[in-house]
N, C-alpha and C positions, 0 to 999 in steps of 0.2 A: 613400799613400792606398789602393793596391791591397789591402794587408793589411787595412785598415779596412773596405774594401768587402766583402771576402770574409767577414769576421767579422760585420759588421752585416747583411749580406744573407742570412745563414743563417737557417733557421727557428728559432723560439725554443727548441725542444727537438727533438732528432732521435731516432727510434727505428727499429729494423730491421723488415723484413717477411720473411715466410718465403721463403727462397731455397733452391734445391736444395743438399743437403749435399755437400761434397767428400769423396772417399774419403781415408781416413787411411792412410798407408803407414808401415811400420815400418823404422827405419834398421838396415841389416844390419851384422854384425860386419865391421870393416875399412873402414867407410864414411868415417871421418874421414881416414884416410891416402890413400885413393884419390880424394878430392875429391867423393864422393857427397853428403856432408853439406852442403857448401857449395851445391851445385846444388839440393838439397832445400829449403834455406832460401829460395833465390831463387824456387822454385816456390810456396812458401807465401806469399811477398810478392805474387806475381801473383794467387793465389787470394783473398787478403784484399782486394786492390784491386778485384777483380771484385765481391766481396760488398758492399764499400762503395758501388760504383757502383749496384748494385741497391737498396741500402738508402736512398740519397738520393732515388731516383726515386719511391718509394712515397708519401712524406709522410704518415706515419701519423696526424698531427694534423689532416689535412684535414677530418675529420668531428667534431673535438673530441678531448678527452683519451681515449685508448683505455684499456682496463683496464690498470691498473698496480699495482705494489706500493705499499701504503700504509705510512706511517710513515717512520722514519729508517733509512738503510742506506748502505753505501759499500764501497769497495775500495781496496787499496794494492798497488802493484807496485814491485819494486826490481830493478835490474840492475847488475852490476859485472863489468868485464872488465879484467884486468891482464896485460900481455904483457912477456916478457923474451926475450933472444936477439937476433935481427936487428932487431927492433923492441922498444923499451922504453917503454911508455906505459901509461896506465890511463884508463878511462872509467867514470863512475858516473852512474846516473839513478834518480830516484825519482818516482813519480807516484801520486796519490791523488785519489779523488772521493768527496764526501759529498752524498747526495741526501735530500730530504725531500718526501714527497707527502701532502697532507692535503686531502681533498675536491676542490674546484675548483682548488686552488693547488699547484703543483709547482715546485721549485727545486733547483739543484745548484751546488756549488762544487768546482772542480778545481784541483790544483796540480801543477806539473812542475818538478823540479830537475835540472839537467844540470851535471856537473863532469868535467873531463878534464885530464890532464897529458901533455905531449909527451915525446920521448925524452931531453930535457935536464932533465926534472923540473920544468919550468916549467908553470904553469897555462895552458892554451890554451882552455878552455871553463869558464865559470861563469855560468850563466843561470838565471833564475827566471821562471816563468810562472804566473799565477793567472787563472782564468776564472770567470764567474758567469752562470747562465742561470735565468730565472724566467718563469713563465707562469700567468696566472689567467683562468679561463673565467668571464665575467660571466653569459653564458647560452649557448644553443646557437649563437648567431651572433657575439656580441661577445666579445673577449678582450683582455687586456693582456699585454705582455711586457717584459722587461728583459734587456739583455746587458751584460756588463762584462768587461774584460780588462786585465791589468797584466803587463808584461814588463820585466825589468831585466837588464842586462849588466854584471857586476861588473868585467870587464876594461876597460870604458870609464871606470872611475873613475881618479882620480889615485893613483899614476902609471899611465898607460895601458900595457897589455901588448899586445905584438904576437905573432901566431902566426908559425910558421916561414916560411910562404909569404906574409906580409904585409909591406908597406912603410908608411912613415908617411903617404904619400898615400892609402892605403886607408882610413885612419881618418876621412877627411872624410865627414860625414853619419852616422857610426856612432851608433846610438841607445844612450844610457845608460839612459833610461827611456821607456816607451811605454805609455800608459794610455788606455782608452776606456770610456765608459759611455753607454748609450742606452736610452730608454724610449719606448713608444708603444702605440697601439691596433691591433687587428686586427679584420677583419670577414669572415665567410664569406658571400659574395654568393650562391653556389649551393651547396646542401648536400643532395644526395640520393644514392641508392645508385650511380648511374652517373656523375654529374658533380659535381665539387667545385671551386669557385673561391674563393680567399680572398685578400684584399689587406691590407696592413699598412703603417703609416707610423710613423716614429720620428724623434726629434731626439736627437742624441748629441754629446758633447764629447770631443775627443781632445787629450791632453797629451803632448808629446814633449820630451825633453831630449837633444840630439845634440852630437857633437863637431864643431867648426868649425876646421879646420886653417888657421892664419894663415901660417906659413912652414914648408914641409916640410923645408927644409935645416936651419934652426935648430931644427926640431922644437918649434915653439910652437903652441899651440892654445888655444881657449876653448870654453865650453859655451853653446849657444843653446837657449833654451826657447821653445816655441810652443804656444799653445792655440787651437783652432779648433772651430767648430760645424759639424756635418754633418747634412744632412737626407736621410732615406732613404724611398724608396717601393719596395715589394716586391709581387710577385704570384706566387701558386702555383695553377696550373691542372692539374686531373686529369680525364680522361674515359675511362671504360671502354667499349670497343667491344663486347667479349664477355668471357667468363670467361678467355680466353687472351691478350687483347690490350688494352693501355691506353696512352693518350697523356698525356704531361706537358709542361708549358711553365713554366719558372721565369724570372722577370724581376726584376732589381734595379737601382735607380738611386740613386746617392749624389752629392750635390752639396755642396761646401764651398768655402772660399776658395782651397784648394790646386788643386783640379781637379774635373772631373766624371767619374764612372765609371759605366758601365752594362754589365750582362751579361744575356744571354738564352740559355737552353738548352732546346732542343726534344728530347724523348726519345720514342722508339718502343719500347715494352716488350712482349715476347712471352714468355708463360709457357705453353708448350705442354703440359707435364706437370710433375709434381712433380720430375722428374729433368732437365728441359731448359728453359732460359730464355735469351733473347737480349735485349740492349738496344743500340739504335743512337741516338746522340745527336749533335747539332750545336750547338756553343756559340760565341757571338759575344761578344767583350769589347771595349769601347770605353773608352779613357782619353784625356781631352782634351789633356793636356800631353805626350804622347809624340810622337816623330817620325813613327812609323807608328801611327796612333791605333787601328786596329781589328785584332784578331787573331781568326781563325776556327779552330775545332778540331773534327774529326770523330772520334767515339769509338765503338768497337764492343766490347761485352762479351758473352761467351758462357760459359755454364756447363752442363756435362752430367755428371750423376752416374749411375753404374750399379753 
């Protein structure tokens, strides 16, 4: 249910706000052999994570749909890596997104395909993900939204495939299919230049089909299907102290037959100049059926460009 909470608790559509640009460095000759390229890729991962942290905090839809591209548009990305020598395997991924914006209505559909083979030539990854996001502004205050997700794991089909580091016991609870769809209304309680507070509620249905191991020695199993209804309440609060400092507080609560999940994230965001910005966040996550029900996370993101 944690995965469902994160998905359903997200804002209907996410957009980026202007963060300081990171300097782009050129890879020198010999960088691959000396290990510089590997470190550079890790640096890019850190930079992208910081960007994402700032992007989520702004909530561009707090005042309504911002200026956006009208019509139909999309993108496709493909990645393939094949290795021989000490390691012989291959990985393939394909992602695509199609968006359509028309007046007050915006929606997008995304797909991600992942495929991989291990050193023995056996398939160790074969997953498909499809997501849907839709939003309709009724007026400046009211809006409706919809969220959908479908994920499948082909390796959980008959006959089930095990990865090199897996045992039959690891199969218990492995999801063959996992689908969710939810709809609901949203309302902007406060909506001015300095303060924005919007709340939204949704009802969603989640369907799962998972592997249930009966006897790990005899390697017998069956599939269990489960359908449950989840109710979601969310709050997004934004307050600008001045042109350099704003506060955000995001709250989500999801309840279903499986458990109750609640998250709250307080963010302090400083944008001192176009080149320097800092975000400090404190996140609390509560899941009712865990041994330790509450987790707390302190996060600090800093970006400085020159």
